[in-house]
NUNU-441948 format. One record per residue (C-alpha): residue in three letters; chain; x, y, z; residue number from 1. Coordinates in steps of 0.5 Angstrom, whole numbers, padded with zeros to 4 digits. Example, Ala and Ser with C-alpha at 12.3 -4.5 7.8 and 13.67 -1.06 7.14 Angstrom:
BEGIN
[atom 'ALA'; 'A'; [0025; -0009; 0016]; 1] [atom 'SER'; 'A'; [0027; -0002; 0014]; 2] 
This chain:
BEGIN
[atom 'MET'; 'A'; [-0034; 0148; 0003]; 1] [atom 'LYS'; 'A'; [-0027; 0145; 0002]; 2] [atom 'ARG'; 'A'; [-0021; 0149; 0005]; 3] [atom 'ARG'; 'A'; [-0018; 0148; -0002]; 4] [atom 'ASP'; 'A'; [-0024; 0151; -0006]; 5] [atom 'PHE'; 'A'; [-0024; 0157; 0000]; 6] [atom 'LEU'; 'A'; [-0017; 0159; -0001]; 7] [atom 'LYS'; 'A'; [-0018; 0158; -0009]; 8] [atom 'GLY'; 'A'; [-0023; 0163; -0009]; 9] [atom 'CYS'; 'A'; [-0020; 0168; -0005]; 10] [atom 'MET'; 'A'; [-0014; 0168; -0010]; 11] [atom 'LEU'; 'A'; [-0018; 0169; -0016]; 12] [atom 'CYS'; 'A'; [-0022; 0174; -0013]; 13] [atom 'GLY'; 'A'; [-0016; 0178; -0011]; 14] [atom 'ALA'; 'A'; [-0012; 0176; -0017]; 15] [atom 'ALA'; 'A'; [-0018; 0179; -0022]; 16] [atom 'SER'; 'A'; [-0018; 0186; -0018]; 17] [atom 'SER'; 'A'; [-0010; 0186; -0019]; 18] [atom 'LEU'; 'A'; [-0011; 0186; -0026]; 19] [atom 'GLY'; 'A'; [-0017; 0190; -0026]; 20] [atom 'LEU'; 'A'; [-0013; 0196; -0023]; 21] [atom 'PRO'; 'A'; [-0009; 0198; -0029]; 22] [atom 'ALA'; 'A'; [-0015; 0199; -0034]; 23] [atom 'LYS'; 'A'; [-0019; 0203; -0029]; 24] [atom 'LYS'; 'A'; [-0019; 0210; -0031]; 25] [atom 'ALA'; 'A'; [-0019; 0213; -0024]; 26] [atom 'TRP'; 'A'; [-0012; 0211; -0023]; 27] [atom 'GLY'; 'A'; [-0010; 0215; -0030]; 28] [atom 'SER'; 'A'; [-0013; 0221; -0027]; 29] [atom 'GLY'; 'A'; [-0007; 0222; -0022]; 30] [atom 'SER'; 'A'; [-0004; 0226; -0028]; 31] [atom 'PHE'; 'A'; [-0009; 0230; -0029]; 32] [atom 'GLU'; 'A'; [-0008; 0237; -0030]; 33] [atom 'GLY'; 'A'; [-0014; 0241; -0030]; 34] [atom 'TYR'; 'A'; [-0018; 0245; -0035]; 35] [atom 'SER'; 'A'; [-0014; 0251; -0038]; 36] [atom 'GLU'; 'A'; [-0022; 0255; -0038]; 37] [atom 'GLY'; 'A'; [-0023; 0252; -0031]; 38] [atom 'MET'; 'A'; [-0026; 0258; -0026]; 39] [atom 'GLY'; 'A'; [-0024; 0260; -0019]; 40] [atom 'VAL'; 'A'; [-0024; 0265; -0014]; 41] [atom 'LEU'; 'A'; [-0019; 0269; -0011]; 42] [atom 'VAL'; 'A'; [-0020; 0271; -0004]; 43] [atom 'ASP'; 'A'; [-0017; 0277; -0001]; 44] [atom 'LEU'; 'A'; [-0016; 0276; 0006]; 45] [atom 'THR'; 'A'; [-0015; 0283; 0008]; 46] [atom 'ARG'; 'A'; [-0022; 0285; 0006]; 47] [atom 'CYS'; 'A'; [-0025; 0280; 0010]; 48] [atom 'ILE'; 'A'; [-0029; 0283; 0016]; 49] [atom 'GLY'; 'A'; [-0032; 0276; 0019]; 50] [atom 'CYS'; 'A'; [-0039; 0278; 0017]; 51] [atom 'ARG'; 'A'; [-0041; 0270; 0015]; 52] [atom 'SER'; 'A'; [-0045; 0272; 0010]; 53] [atom 'CYS'; 'A'; [-0042; 0267; 0005]; 54] [atom 'GLU'; 'A'; [-0044; 0262; 0010]; 55] [atom 'ALA'; 'A'; [-0051; 0264; 0011]; 56] [atom 'ALA'; 'A'; [-0052; 0264; 0003]; 57] [atom 'CYS'; 'A'; [-0048; 0257; 0002]; 58] [atom 'ASN'; 'A'; [-0053; 0255; 0007]; 59] [atom 'LYS'; 'A'; [-0059; 0257; 0003]; 60] [atom 'GLU'; 'A'; [-0057; 0255; -0003]; 61] [atom 'GLN'; 'A'; [-0055; 0248; -0001]; 62] [atom 'LYS'; 'A'; [-0061; 0247; 0003]; 63] [atom 'LEU'; 'A'; [-0057; 0246; 0009]; 64] [atom 'PRO'; 'A'; [-0060; 0246; 0016]; 65] [atom 'GLU'; 'A'; [-0060; 0252; 0021]; 66] [atom 'PRO'; 'A'; [-0054; 0252; 0025]; 67] [atom 'GLU'; 'A'; [-0054; 0252; 0032]; 68] [atom 'VAL'; 'A'; [-0051; 0259; 0033]; 69] [atom 'PRO'; 'A'; [-0054; 0264; 0029]; 70] [atom 'PHE'; 'A'; [-0050; 0267; 0023]; 71] [atom 'ASP'; 'A'; [-0049; 0274; 0027]; 72] [atom 'ASP'; 'A'; [-0047; 0270; 0033]; 73] [atom 'THR'; 'A'; [-0039; 0272; 0034]; 74] [atom 'SER'; 'A'; [-0038; 0267; 0039]; 75] [atom 'VAL'; 'A'; [-0037; 0262; 0034]; 76] [atom 'PHE'; 'A'; [-0030; 0265; 0033]; 77] [atom 'GLU'; 'A'; [-0027; 0262; 0040]; 78] [atom 'GLU'; 'A'; [-0026; 0256; 0037]; 79] [atom 'LYS'; 'A'; [-0023; 0254; 0030]; 80] [atom 'ARG'; 'A'; [-0028; 0250; 0025]; 81] [atom 'ARG'; 'A'; [-0028; 0246; 0020]; 82] [atom 'PRO'; 'A'; [-0033; 0244; 0014]; 83] [atom 'THR'; 'A'; [-0038; 0239; 0016]; 84] [atom 'GLU'; 'A'; [-0044; 0236; 0013]; 85] [atom 'LYS'; 'A'; [-0048; 0242; 0016]; 86] [atom 'ALA'; 'A'; [-0044; 0247; 0014]; 87] [atom 'TYR'; 'A'; [-0040; 0247; 0007]; 88] [atom 'THR'; 'A'; [-0036; 0253; 0009]; 89] [atom 'VAL'; 'A'; [-0034; 0256; 0015]; 90] [atom 'VAL'; 'A'; [-0030; 0263; 0017]; 91] [atom 'ASN'; 'A'; [-0025; 0263; 0023]; 92] [atom 'ARG'; 'A'; [-0021; 0268; 0026]; 93] [atom 'TYR'; 'A'; [-0014; 0269; 0028]; 94] [atom 'GLU'; 'A'; [-0011; 0274; 0032]; 95] [atom 'ASN'; 'A'; [-0005; 0278; 0030]; 96] [atom 'LYS'; 'A'; [-0001; 0284; 0032]; 97] [atom 'GLY'; 'A'; [-0004; 0288; 0027]; 98] [atom 'GLY'; 'A'; [-0011; 0286; 0029]; 99] [atom 'PRO'; 'A'; [-0016; 0280; 0027]; 100] [atom 'VAL'; 'A'; [-0015; 0276; 0020]; 101] [atom 'TYR'; 'A'; [-0021; 0272; 0018]; 102] [atom 'ARG'; 'A'; [-0021; 0266; 0013]; 103] [atom 'LYS'; 'A'; [-0026; 0263; 0009]; 104] [atom 'ILE'; 'A'; [-0025; 0255; 0009]; 105] [atom 'GLN'; 'A'; [-0028; 0250; 0004]; 106] [atom 'CYS'; 'A'; [-0027; 0245; -0001]; 107] [atom 'ASN'; 'A'; [-0021; 0248; -0006]; 108] [atom 'HIS'; 'A'; [-0023; 0245; -0012]; 109] [atom 'CYS'; 'A'; [-0016; 0242; -0014]; 110] [atom 'ASN'; 'A'; [-0014; 0242; -0021]; 111] [atom 'GLU'; 'A'; [-0011; 0235; -0019]; 112] [atom 'PRO'; 'A'; [-0016; 0232; -0014]; 113] [atom 'ALA'; 'A'; [-0014; 0227; -0009]; 114] [atom 'CYS'; 'A'; [-0021; 0226; -0007]; 115] [atom 'LEU'; 'A'; [-0022; 0224; -0014]; 116] [atom 'THR'; 'A'; [-0016; 0220; -0015]; 117] [atom 'SER'; 'A'; [-0017; 0216; -0009]; 118] [atom 'CYS'; 'A'; [-0024; 0214; -0010]; 119] [atom 'PHE'; 'A'; [-0024; 0207; -0013]; 120] [atom 'VAL'; 'A'; [-0031; 0208; -0015]; 121] [atom 'ASN'; 'A'; [-0031; 0214; -0019]; 122] [atom 'ALA'; 'A'; [-0035; 0218; -0014]; 123] [atom 'TYR'; 'A'; [-0032; 0224; -0016]; 124] [atom 'THR'; 'A'; [-0032; 0228; -0022]; 125] [atom 'LYS'; 'A'; [-0028; 0234; -0024]; 126] [atom 'THR'; 'A'; [-0032; 0239; -0029]; 127] [atom 'LYS'; 'A'; [-0030; 0243; -0035]; 128] [atom 'GLU'; 'A'; [-0032; 0249; -0030]; 129] [atom 'GLY'; 'A'; [-0026; 0247; -0025]; 130] [atom 'ALA'; 'A'; [-0031; 0244; -0020]; 131] [atom 'VAL'; 'A'; [-0030; 0238; -0016]; 132] [atom 'ILE'; 'A'; [-0037; 0235; -0015]; 133] [atom 'TYR'; 'A'; [-0039; 0228; -0012]; 134] [atom 'ASN'; 'A'; [-0044; 0223; -0013]; 135] [atom 'PRO'; 'A'; [-0047; 0220; -0007]; 136] [atom 'LYS'; 'A'; [-0051; 0214; -0011]; 137] [atom 'VAL'; 'A'; [-0044; 0210; -0012]; 138] [atom 'CYS'; 'A'; [-0040; 0212; -0006]; 139] [atom 'VAL'; 'A'; [-0039; 0206; -0002]; 140] [atom 'GLY'; 'A'; [-0037; 0210; 0005]; 141] [atom 'CYS'; 'A'; [-0030; 0208; 0005]; 142] [atom 'ARG'; 'A'; [-0028; 0215; 0006]; 143] [atom 'ASN'; 'A'; [-0021; 0215; 0002]; 144] [atom 'CYS'; 'A'; [-0022; 0222; 0000]; 145] [atom 'MET'; 'A'; [-0022; 0224; 0007]; 146] [atom 'ILE'; 'A'; [-0016; 0221; 0008]; 147] [atom 'ALA'; 'A'; [-0013; 0223; 0001]; 148] [atom 'CYS'; 'A'; [-0015; 0231; 0002]; 149] [atom 'PRO'; 'A'; [-0009; 0235; 0004]; 150] [atom 'PHE'; 'A'; [-0014; 0240; 0006]; 151] [atom 'ASN'; 'A'; [-0018; 0236; 0011]; 152] [atom 'VAL'; 'A'; [-0025; 0239; 0008]; 153] [atom 'PRO'; 'A'; [-0029; 0232; 0006]; 154] [atom 'GLY'; 'A'; [-0035; 0232; 0012]; 155] [atom 'TYR'; 'A'; [-0037; 0225; 0013]; 156] [atom 'SER'; 'A'; [-0045; 0224; 0015]; 157] [atom 'TYR'; 'A'; [-0047; 0220; 0021]; 158] [atom 'SER'; 'A'; [-0054; 0223; 0021]; 159] [atom 'SER'; 'A'; [-0056; 0216; 0017]; 160] [atom 'ALA'; 'A'; [-0054; 0209; 0018]; 161] [atom 'THR'; 'A'; [-0056; 0206; 0012]; 162] [atom 'ASN'; 'A'; [-0054; 0212; 0007]; 163] [atom 'PRO'; 'A'; [-0048; 0215; 0009]; 164] [atom 'VAL'; 'A'; [-0045; 0220; 0004]; 165] [atom 'VAL'; 'A'; [-0039; 0225; 0004]; 166] [atom 'LYS'; 'A'; [-0041; 0232; 0004]; 167] [atom 'LYS'; 'A'; [-0037; 0238; 0002]; 168] [atom 'CYS'; 'A'; [-0038; 0245; -0002]; 169] [atom 'ILE'; 'A'; [-0039; 0243; -0010]; 170] [atom 'PHE'; 'A'; [-0038; 0250; -0012]; 171] [atom 'CYS'; 'A'; [-0045; 0251; -0013]; 172] [atom 'TYR'; 'A'; [-0044; 0247; -0019]; 173] [atom 'ASP'; 'A'; [-0051; 0245; -0021]; 174] [atom 'THR'; 'A'; [-0055; 0251; -0019]; 175] [atom 'ARG'; 'A'; [-0050; 0256; -0021]; 176] [atom 'VAL'; 'A'; [-0043; 0255; -0024]; 177] [atom 'LYS'; 'A'; [-0045; 0251; -0030]; 178] [atom 'TYR'; 'A'; [-0050; 0257; -0032]; 179] [atom 'GLY'; 'A'; [-0044; 0262; -0032]; 180] [atom 'LYS'; 'A'; [-0047; 0265; -0025]; 181] [atom 'PRO'; 'A'; [-0042; 0266; -0019]; 182] [atom 'PRO'; 'A'; [-0043; 0262; -0013]; 183] [atom 'ALA'; 'A'; [-0047; 0264; -0008]; 184] [atom 'CYS'; 'A'; [-0042; 0266; -0003]; 185] [atom 'VAL'; 'A'; [-0039; 0270; -0008]; 186] [atom 'GLU'; 'A'; [-0045; 0274; -0010]; 187] [atom 'VAL'; 'A'; [-0047; 0276; -0003]; 188] [atom 'CYS'; 'A'; [-0040; 0278; 0000]; 189] [atom 'PRO'; 'A'; [-0041; 0286; 0002]; 190] [atom 'GLN'; 'A'; [-0033; 0287; 0002]; 191] [atom 'GLU'; 'A'; [-0031; 0284; -0005]; 192] [atom 'VAL'; 'A'; [-0027; 0279; -0001]; 193] [atom 'LEU'; 'A'; [-0029; 0274; -0007]; 194] [atom 'THR'; 'A'; [-0027; 0275; -0014]; 195] [atom 'PHE'; 'A'; [-0030; 0269; -0019]; 196] [atom 'GLY'; 'A'; [-0027; 0268; -0026]; 197] [atom 'HIS'; 'A'; [-0022; 0264; -0030]; 198] [atom 'ARG'; 'A'; [-0017; 0262; -0026]; 199] [atom 'LYS'; 'A'; [-0011; 0264; -0030]; 200] [atom 'ASP'; 'A'; [-0014; 0271; -0030]; 201] [atom 'LEU'; 'A'; [-0015; 0271; -0022]; 202] [atom 'ILE'; 'A'; [-0008; 0269; -0022]; 203] [atom 'LYS'; 'A'; [-0006; 0275; -0026]; 204] [atom 'MET'; 'A'; [-0010; 0279; -0022]; 205] [atom 'GLY'; 'A'; [-0007; 0277; -0015]; 206] [atom 'HIS'; 'A'; [0000; 0278; -0017]; 207] [atom 'GLU'; 'A'; [-0002; 0285; -0020]; 208] [atom 'ARG'; 'A'; [-0005; 0287; -0013]; 209] [atom 'ILE'; 'A'; [0001; 0285; -0010]; 210] [atom 'ARG'; 'A'; [0006; 0289; -0015]; 211] [atom 'GLU'; 'A'; [0001; 0295; -0014]; 212] [atom 'THR'; 'A'; [0001; 0295; -0006]; 213] [atom 'PRO'; 'A'; [0007; 0290; -0004]; 214] [atom 'ASP'; 'A'; [0007; 0293; 0003]; 215] [atom 'LYS'; 'A'; [0000; 0290; 0004]; 216] [atom 'TYR'; 'A'; [0001; 0283; 0002]; 217] [atom 'VAL'; 'A'; [0005; 0277; 0002]; 218] [atom 'ASP'; 'A'; [0009; 0276; -0004]; 219] [atom 'HIS'; 'A'; [0005; 0269; -0005]; 220] [atom 'ILE'; 'A'; [-0002; 0267; -0008]; 221] [atom 'TYR'; 'A'; [-0004; 0261; -0004]; 222] [atom 'GLY'; 'A'; [-0006; 0256; -0009]; 223] [atom 'GLU'; 'A'; [-0003; 0258; -0015]; 224] [atom 'LYS'; 'A'; [0002; 0252; -0014]; 225] [atom 'GLU'; 'A'; [0000; 0248; -0008]; 226] [atom 'VAL'; 'A'; [-0001; 0241; -0009]; 227] [atom 'GLY'; 'A'; [-0001; 0242; -0017]; 228] [atom 'GLY'; 'A'; [-0006; 0248; -0016]; 229] [atom 'THR'; 'A'; [-0013; 0250; -0013]; 230] [atom 'GLY'; 'A'; [-0019; 0253; -0016]; 231] [atom 'TRP'; 'A'; [-0019; 0258; -0009]; 232] [atom 'LEU'; 'A'; [-0014; 0262; -0009]; 233] [atom 'TYR'; 'A'; [-0012; 0266; -0003]; 234] [atom 'LEU'; 'A'; [-0008; 0273; -0002]; 235] [atom 'SER'; 'A'; [-0006; 0275; 0005]; 236] [atom 'GLY'; 'A'; [-0003; 0281; 0009]; 237] [atom 'VAL'; 'A'; [0000; 0276; 0014]; 238] [atom 'PRO'; 'A'; [0004; 0270; 0013]; 239] [atom 'PHE'; 'A'; [0000; 0264; 0011]; 240] [atom 'ASP'; 'A'; [0002; 0259; 0017]; 241] [atom 'LYS'; 'A'; [-0001; 0265; 0022]; 242] [atom 'VAL'; 'A'; [-0008; 0264; 0019]; 243] [atom 'GLY'; 'A'; [-0008; 0256; 0019]; 244] [atom 'PHE'; 'A'; [-0006; 0254; 0012]; 245] [atom 'ASP'; 'A'; [-0001; 0248; 0011]; 246] [atom 'THR'; 'A'; [0005; 0252; 0009]; 247] [atom 'THR'; 'A'; [0009; 0245; 0008]; 248] [atom 'LEU'; 'A'; [0005; 0242; 0002]; 249] [atom 'ALA'; 'A'; [0009; 0241; -0004]; 250] [atom 'ASN'; 'A'; [0007; 0244; -0011]; 251] [atom 'GLU'; 'A'; [0007; 0237; -0013]; 252] [atom 'PRO'; 'A'; [0000; 0234; -0013]; 253] [atom 'ILE'; 'A'; [-0001; 0230; -0006]; 254] [atom 'ILE'; 'A'; [-0004; 0224; -0010]; 255] [atom 'SER'; 'A'; [0003; 0222; -0013]; 256] [atom 'ASN'; 'A'; [0006; 0220; -0007]; 257] [atom 'VAL'; 'A'; [0000; 0215; -0005]; 258] [atom 'LYS'; 'A'; [-0004; 0213; -0011]; 259] [atom 'ASP'; 'A'; [0000; 0207; -0011]; 260] [atom 'PHE'; 'A'; [-0002; 0205; -0005]; 261] [atom 'LEU'; 'A'; [-0009; 0207; -0005]; 262] [atom 'GLY'; 'A'; [-0009; 0202; -0012]; 263] [atom 'THR'; 'A'; [-0009; 0196; -0007]; 264] [atom 'VAL'; 'A'; [-0016; 0198; -0003]; 265] [atom 'PRO'; 'A'; [-0020; 0195; -0009]; 266] [atom 'MET'; 'A'; [-0016; 0188; -0008]; 267] [atom 'VAL'; 'A'; [-0017; 0189; 0000]; 268] [atom 'LEU'; 'A'; [-0024; 0190; -0001]; 269] [atom 'ALA'; 'A'; [-0025; 0184; -0005]; 270] [atom 'ILE'; 'A'; [-0021; 0179; -0001]; 271] [atom 'TRP'; 'A'; [-0024; 0181; 0006]; 272] [atom 'PRO'; 'A'; [-0031; 0179; 0005]; 273] [atom 'ALA'; 'A'; [-0029; 0173; 0001]; 274] [atom 'LEU'; 'A'; [-0024; 0171; 0007]; 275] [atom 'PHE'; 'A'; [-0029; 0173; 0013]; 276] [atom 'THR'; 'A'; [-0034; 0169; 0009]; 277] [atom 'GLY'; 'A'; [-0029; 0163; 0009]; 278] [atom 'PHE'; 'A'; [-0028; 0163; 0016]; 279] [atom 'HIS'; 'A'; [-0035; 0163; 0018]; 280] [atom 'LEU'; 'A'; [-0037; 0157; 0014]; 281] [atom 'LEU'; 'A'; [-0031; 0153; 0016]; 282] [atom 'SER'; 'A'; [-0032; 0155; 0023]; 283] [atom 'THR'; 'A'; [-0039; 0153; 0022]; 284] [atom 'ARG'; 'A'; [-0038; 0146; 0019]; 285] [atom 'ASN'; 'A'; [-0033; 0144; 0024]; 286] [atom 'LYS'; 'A'; [-0037; 0146; 0029]; 287] [atom 'GLY'; 'A'; [-0042; 0142; 0026]; 288] [atom 'HIS'; 'A'; [-0037; 0136; 0026]; 289] [atom 'ASP'; 'A'; [-0035; 0137; 0033]; 290] [atom 'GLU'; 'A'; [-0043; 0137; 0035]; 291] [atom 'GLY'; 'A'; [-0044; 0130; 0031]; 292] [atom 'HIS'; 'A'; [-0038; 0127; 0034]; 293] [atom 'GLY'; 'A'; [-0040; 0129; 0041]; 294] [atom 'HIS'; 'A'; [-0047; 0126; 0040]; 295] [atom 'ASP'; 'A'; [-0044; 0119; 0038]; 296] [atom 'GLN'; 'A'; [-0040; 0119; 0044]; 297] [atom 'SER'; 'A'; [-0045; 0121; 0048]; 298] [atom 'LYS'; 'A'; [-0049; 0115; 0046]; 299] [atom 'SER'; 'A'; [-0044; 0110; 0046]; 300] [atom 'THR'; 'A'; [-0043; 0111; 0053]; 301] [atom 'ARG'; 'A'; [-0050; 0110; 0055]; 302] [atom 'GLU'; 'A'; [-0050; 0104; 0051]; 303] [atom 'ASP'; 'A'; [-0044; 0102; 0055]; 304] [atom 'SER'; 'A'; [-0047; 0103; 0062]; 305] [atom 'ASP'; 'A'; [-0053; 0099; 0060]; 306] [atom 'ASN'; 'A'; [-0049; 0093; 0058]; 307] [atom 'GLU'; 'A'; [-0046; 0094; 0065]; 308] [atom 'LYS'; 'A'; [-0052; 0094; 0069]; 309] [atom 'ILE'; 'A'; [-0055; 0088; 0065]; 310] 
């Protein structure tokens, strides 16, 4: 393989990828505004008692492996957990002056999902019901979604080296939500912490609760506007930063600030395989030439030695 042909191939590969980006639908999703009829869940942290029934229901509905620590074991609250490939939702406990506050964590199903826009193979889909779902069949394991998510939700599965996939809450879309049923965690909650409904109605409900009992709630619905709004909305009786929420997030979708950078990823992925292949071929070719020259030189030396003896 000639150096000229190798460099030409890399340039053509990179140019093709660059020219293809603007036409790719995924990059247009950065301005996605969600669905007016999208569903959501209003989470009232003042009602949660940390029973972890939601975790157990999610585990059963999604056929996840049994946890190492049983669902009735409160020792899990000794450390802060995040969703993983084995647990799509977790409940953490936060100590406050008025007593412990429990917070359920799962995918927030953003109106303008950063995971969706950052995925150049379109492994993510935002359904009309509001769920952000994932297709492992087209995923290439780049994990851009994990970097882009402002809530640090997607978990990467390391259990299979040949079939790496991203795992997260899918809003029980396939088994419940698309049939008009609430997610399993919502249905099982004994304290009515979780309310399922149309997102716009849940926002009204949240503001009504705040207005009716202002001493009980912080005057804010977390998720109403953060990073463009999320399907999961939260009410709290203590400042949100005291229960693990990131209160520094802007209202503008986070992907708006990084989508131009992420647009270079397909080009990089296209160039690097060709680049390393070229390096390998060139090094192999040069090695072959070096070995050939060494053989000729050795042969010539032996012939000169024989002539001297004669």
